N, C-alpha and C positions, 0 to 999 in steps of 0.2 A: 125722141119722146123721153120726157123725164118721168120717173116713177111716181105713182099716186099712192099715198100712204093710207091704208085702210085700217081702221080700228087701232089696235096696239102694235101694228107692224113696225119693226125697227127701221131706222134710217138706213139707206143704202151706204155702202162704203164711200168714204170721202173721195177716193180715187175716181169715182164715177161722176163727180161734179163737173159741169161743163166749163170749158175754158172761155167760151163766148156764148152768153154773158158769163163773166168770170165768177164761178162758184155756185151757179144754180144747181141744186142737188135733187130736190123733190118738190112735190105739191101735195096738198091735202086740204082738210077743212077743220083740223083740230088745233085749237089754241088753249087747250086745258093746261092747268098748272103742271101735271106730270109730264105732258109732252114738251112744254117749254123748258122745264128743268133738265129733261133728258137731252134736249137740243143743246142748251148752253154748255152742259158738261162735255159734249162731244165737239164743241166748236162750231155749232150751227145756230143760225138766227133767222127769224121770219122777216120778210120784207116784201110787200106787195102793194099794188094800187087798188083803189075801190073798184069792185066788180070782178077782180081776179080771185082765183083760189089763193089759199095761204101758200106762198112760195118760200122754200127753205134754202138758205145759202151758206156756203163755206168757201170764201174766196182764197186764192193762193197767188201771190203772197197775202199776208194779213197785216193791216196797219195796227200797231200797238204803241203804248207808251209805258216804259218802265218808270215808275214813279220817281226814282232817284235821278232820272234824266230830264225831268221837267225843267224847261227854261223859263225862269222868272225874269222877263225883260224889265229893264229899268222903268219903262213907261208904265207897265202893269204894276210894278212895285209902287210907283208914285200914286197910281189909282187906288191901290189897296190902302194907302195912308191918307189920301186927300179927300175921298168921298165919304159922306156920312151914310153908312150902310150897315146892315146887319145880315149875317148869314145864319140860316137855320137849316137843320136836317130833319127830314121826315115830318114836317108839320103841315104841308100843303101839297101832298102828292097829286090829288085830283086836279088842283088848279095848275100845277106845273105841266102835267101831261096834256091838259086841255089847251094851255097856252102854246105848247110845242106844236100841237095840231093846227092851231089857228094862225100862227105867225107866218107871214109870207116869206118864201126863200127864193133867192135869186136863181133863175134857171129852172124853177120847179112850178108846175101848175098843180094846185091842190095839195093833198097830203097823203102820206102812207099811213098816218096814225088814224085808222078808222075807228068806228065805235067798237068793233070787235077787239082791236088792239087795246083800246082804253080799258075795256072790261077785263081783258086777260091780264094786263099789267097791274091794274088795280087789285086784282085777286092775288097776284104775286106780292104786291106791297102789303096787303092785309096779312098775308102769311109770313111776312118778314124777309122776303127775298129781294124785292124791288125797293129802291130808295130815291128820294128826291133831295137835291141840294138847292137852296132857295136864297136869292138875293132880295132883301127888303130895303126900301127907302121910305122914310116917313110913314111907316105902317102899311106900305103898298108893295105887293109882289111885282118886281120889275125885271126879274131874270132868274134863270135856273136851269137845271138839267135833271134827268132821271136815268137810272140804269139798274142793273141786276148785280147783286153780290153773292157769290157762292164760294165759301171758304175764304181764301186770300186772293180771289180773282174778282175784278170788277169789269162788267160789260157795259160800256156806255151806249146809250140809245139815242137820245136827242136833247137839244138845249134850245133856249130862246133868250132873247134880250129885248126889253122895251125901254132900256136906258143904256147909254153908251157904256160898254165894257161889263154890263151886268152879268152876262153869261161867263165871261172870262174870270170875273171875281168868284163866281160859284165854282168854276173848274179849278182854280188855284186852291181854294179851300178844300175841295174834294181831294186833290192830289196830296195835300199836306195831311189830311185826315187819314188817307190810305197809307201813307208812309208811316205815320205814327202807330198804325194798327197792323203793321207787318204784311200789307198787301204786296204782291210781287209784280202785278201786271194789270194794265187797263186795256181792254179791247176797244179799239177805235173803228174796227170793221173795214172801212174803205179809206183809201188815201185821199187827203185833202191838203192843200198848201197851208191852210190855217193850222191844222193839227201838226204838220211837219215843223212849223215855226215855233211850236211849243215843246218840241223835242220828240214827237212821235216818229216812228220809223217802221218800215216794212220788214217782216221776217217770214221765212218759209212756213207754209201751213204745217208741215211736219214738226217743226220746232215749236210752233204755237200749241199744237195738240200735246206734245210731250210735256210742256210746261203746265198745261191745264191738268194733266193727270196728277201732278204733285200739288198744285195750288188749290184744287177743289176737294182734297181729301179732308174728311172730318167736318164737312160744312154743316153749319146749323143756322137756321134763320133767326133774325132778331132785328127789332127796330133800332135805329141809331139814335143816340142822345141828341136832343134838339139843339143844345147849346155847346156842342163839341168843337165848334169852329170859331173860337173867340180870341185866341192869343194874338199879340202883335206880330208883325212880320219882320224877319231879319233882312237886312239889306243884301241884295244879290251880289255875288262875287264879280 
C-alpha cells in the first residue's frame, strides 16, 4: 500500500518509492499551489489517469537534460532557419496546456492532463511558476510545451505539435533561453528515445535531489518576457 497524504502531511521519504512501478511514492487529492511547489522542490511530480487519485512519483534513475549538453542536430538547425515561425513565451499558456491534453499520442489512450491538472498548472502560471513556450506560424499556435521553473531548475511537463517539428522548435528555444539565464538542469522525468536523441540522460535520484537543493535556492516567481526567443541560431559544430 502506498501512503495517502492527508491535509498538510509531508511526503514520505523518497526511499519508500516503489521500484515497480518505478517511483510511485504516495497518493492524495491535493493539487494546490503549495503542495505542487513542495513536491517539485523535493523531486516529486503528479501523474495519474482520469478516475484515479492524485499519484505522486519520484523515479530512480531520473531522465534529465543539462542545457549545455543539448544536441542541436543539423536537420533541426535547418528547420530553425527554413520555416517561417515565431516563438513566444508565456502568451498562450491555457491554449498550450489544452493542446497538450487534446493531442493524441502513440501508445496512449486518453490523457493524464485532466481538468484538475489544467486548473492546478494554470494557477501555477498565474503565480509566475509555470511557463509556456509557443511556436506560431501565420498567427496560429502550432506547437509548444509547458513546465515549471523554480530558481535555476526547469521541470518539463508536456509538449505538442500540430506542424512538423513545431514542438522541437519550442524545445530548442527553451534550452537556449535557459542557458542564457543560468539554469542548470531540465527535468525530463521518464526516459524516452526522443529525449535521449536530444542529449538527455539518466542520473541517479540521489544526484538529482542534491542538484535540486542548490538550483532551487532563492527561487522567485516571474512571467517570462514574450519576445525573449528571437535571436538567429548559430550553426552546430
